[in-house]
Structure formats: C-alpha cells, structure tokens
N, C-alpha and C positions, 0 to 999 in steps of 0.2 A: 857707182859701183855696178857692174854687170855680173849676171849669173853666168858661172863657167859651164861649159858642156862636160857633163860626167859620164857620158855613155850608157845612159838609160835607154832601153827600148821597150816598148809595149807591144805584146802579142796577145791576140784573142785565141784562146785554146778551147773555147766552148765547153763541152762535156768531156773532155779528154782527161779523166781522172787519173789514168796511168801516168801521163806527163806531168801533172800537177804533183803527184807523189814523187816522181823522180826528181822534180825541180826543188823540192823542199823536204828537209828531214823531219819537219814538224807537221806537216799536212798529211794527215792519213785518214781519209774518209773510211767509215765502216762499210763493209760489204753490204750490198742491199739487193735482194732478189724479189722484186715485187709479185711476180708470179701470180699465185692464187689470191693473195690479198688484193692485188690491184683488179683483177678480174671480178672479184666478188663486190668491190667498191663500185666498179663500173656497172655491173648488173644491178646492184641496189639502187643506184641513182637513175638508171634507165627506168626501173620499176617505178620509182617515185614520180618521175616525169609522166609516165603512162597514166598513173592514177590522177595526177593533177589535170592532164588533158581530158581524161574521162569525166571528171567532176566538172570541169568548164563545159564540156559538150552537154552534159545533162542540165547544167543551169541554163545554158542558151536554149535548149530544147523546151524546158519549162517555161522560160519567158516568151518563147514564140507560141507556145500552145495555150497560154493562159487566156482566159476569156478577157476580152476588152472591158474596161471600166465602163459602166453605163454613164450616159450623158443626160440625165434627167434635167430638165430645165424648166 
C-alpha cells in the first residue's frame, strides 16, 4: 500500500505573526512590546559582564604582582 499525495505544503513563515494569525482561528499570540523591559535587561546583563571582567582582571593583576614563593633548599 502506498501513501497518497494529499496536497500538503510546508512554508517557513519565520516571525510573521500576522500571517500565522490569519492562517489559524486558534493561534493568537499576545501582543508583546519589549521596549523598556528589553533595554533594561540588556543593560543589566552588560553591567554583570563588566563586573565579571573587572573581577577577573583584578585577580590576574594580583597573581602577577604576588611575590614569588621562596625556594629555600
């Protein structure tokens, strides 16, 4: 028994939400405006990354400037 062609087509609509909504009665994503929330999140993450880099630089500086262990023998 072989499968019968039933006329399906696959299209990649990416983030075209309006097209998804028009194609389906049930698919209705909530409106989303990232605006200030997204900006605040990006700025917070950038601040965290700067703090981590500063901590790492300080640690490397301490390791480079620490006195060498004595080699008494």
